[in-house]
N, C-alpha and C positions, 0 to 999 in steps of 0.2 A: 514646811509645817503640815501636819496631817489635816485631812479635810474636816474631821469632827472638831478639832481644835479651832480651826479657822471659822467654822460654822458657829461655834459658841462665841467667838470674838464678834462676828457679824451680828449675832443676836444681841449681844451687850451694846453694840453701837446703836442698834434700833431702839432698844429700851432707853438708853440714855438720850437719844434724839427725841423720842416721844415725851419723855419726862422733862427735858429741857424746854421744849416748846410749850408745854403746859405750865411750867414754872415762870418763864420769861414773859410770855404774852398770852395769858389765859383767856383774855376777852376776844382774841382772834379765833378761838376754837370753841364755839358755843355748843357744839354737838357733844355727844357722850364722850367721856375721857377714854374709854376703851377703844373707840374708833380711832382716836389720834394715835394712841400707843400701838394699836394693832397695825395701823397703816405703816407707822414707822418701823416696826419690827419686820413685817412682810417685805417692805421695800429694801431694808438692809439685808435680809437674807437673800432675796432675789438678785439685787444689784451686786452683792458680795460674791455670790456664786458665779454670776455672769462675768464679772470683772476677773475672778480667779482663773476661769478657763480661758478667757481672752488674753490676759496679761500674765502668761505663765511665767513663774519665777520671781517677779518683783513684788514682794510682800508690801512694802511701803506704798507703792503706787496703787496696789489693789485696795489697801485700806483707805487711802486718800479718795479714790473713786467711790468707794462704798459710802464714806461719810458725805460726800458731795451729793451723790444720787439719793441718799436717804434724806438729806435736808431738802432737796428740791421736791421729792415726792410727798414729803410730809407737809410742806408749805402749800400744796394744792388744796388742802383742806381749810386753810386759813380764810377767814371772812372778815377783813378789815372794814369793809363797808358797814357791817352790822355793828362793829365796835365804835366806829365814828358816829353813827346815828344815835347810839345809846348815850354817848358823851354829850352830843348836842341836844339831846332831848327831842329830836325829830321823830315823832311816831306817826305813822300814817293812820288817819282816821277814816273809817268807812261811814258812809252816809247810808242808813238803812231806809229802804222805801216804807213809807207808812201805809 
């Protein structure tokens, strides 16, 4: 498969991974939505190209490695600690000096 076609497939994987992360667990990603989708897109393109040149010839393995790396790198942004604190209602209160 030619490189531009594979790059488009990698970009599609990244966009789907970012959208899926925001749809499934939006409370884990409190930052801007563009950051999550952009990170997923960049990680899919980068990991796809690296795996394409490393695993020459095996398209299914390249796509599997791309999906795995994209999921792992997108999950770096997740903040489950903030989501758990919001559910429990534990908000830190500051004491201001009078």
